[in-house]
C-alpha positions in Angstrom: 119.9 95.7 81.1 117.9 96.3 77.5 114.8 95.4 79.7 114.8 97.8 82.4 113.7 100.6 80.3 110.5 98.9 79.1 110.1 97.4 82.6 110.1 100.9 84.4 108.2 102.5 81.8 105.6 99.8 82.4 105.3 100.6 86.7 105.5 104.2 85.7 102.4 103.8 83.5 100.4 101.8 85.8 101.7 103.9 88.7 100.0 106.9 86.5 96.8 105.2 85.9 96.3 103.9 89.8 96.7 107.8 90.6 94.5 109.4 87.8 91.2 110.7 88.7 87.7 108.7 88.7 87.3 109.4 85.0 90.4 107.1 84.2 89.8 103.4 84.2 91.8 101.3 86.7 92.4 104.2 89.0 91.9 103.9 92.8 89.8 106.8 92.7 87.3 105.5 90.1 86.8 102.3 91.9 86.1 104.4 94.8 83.4 105.5 92.9 82.3 102.5 92.3 81.8 101.8 95.8 80.2 104.6 96.9 77.6 104.2 94.2 77.1 100.3 95.0 76.6 101.3 98.6 74.1 104.1 98.0 72.1 101.8 95.7 72.3 99.2 98.7 74.3 96.5 96.5 75.7 95.1 99.3 77.3 91.9 97.8 78.6 94.1 95.0 80.1 97.1 97.4 81.8 93.9 99.2 83.5 92.7 95.8 84.4 95.8 94.6 86.2 96.5 98.4 88.0 93.4 98.1 89.2 95.0 94.4 89.5 98.1 96.3 91.9 96.9 98.9 94.1 94.8 96.4 94.6 97.9 94.0 96.2 100.1 97.1 98.6 97.4 98.0 100.0 97.7 94.6 101.3 100.7 94.9 103.9 100.2 97.4 104.8 97.4 95.6 105.5 98.6 92.5 106.7 101.5 93.9 109.5 98.9 95.5 110.3 97.0 92.4 111.2 100.5 90.8 113.2 101.3 93.3 115.4 97.7 93.3 115.1 97.9 89.4 116.9 101.2 89.6 119.6 99.4 91.5 119.7 96.5 89.3 120.5 98.8 86.7 123.1 100.6 88.4 125.1 97.4 89.4 124.4 95.7 85.5 126.1 99.3 84.5 129.1 98.9 87.0 129.2 95.0 85.8 129.4 95.1 82.3 125.4 94.4 82.0 126.4 90.9 83.2 128.9 89.7 81.1 131.0 88.8 83.2 133.8 91.8 82.8 133.2 95.1 84.2 133.4 98.4 82.0 
């Protein structure tokens, strides 16, 4: 399965970004900081919008981890079944 390593790298890269600190764009910590800044500034509409984005971004983590697990199982299956060619190794 030649696509699996690239897909696995993409998932790893996204998870690393999501778990990064507040200095990294796209991280959950940075978005949490933006929500806190909007709240302290009294921007309720912006806070609500950013909170919705934060909720979605947090929901990505279990989804991506499940896909990563599924991908490793697919790689094992493909390796055991001749990479989908119909003939086992």
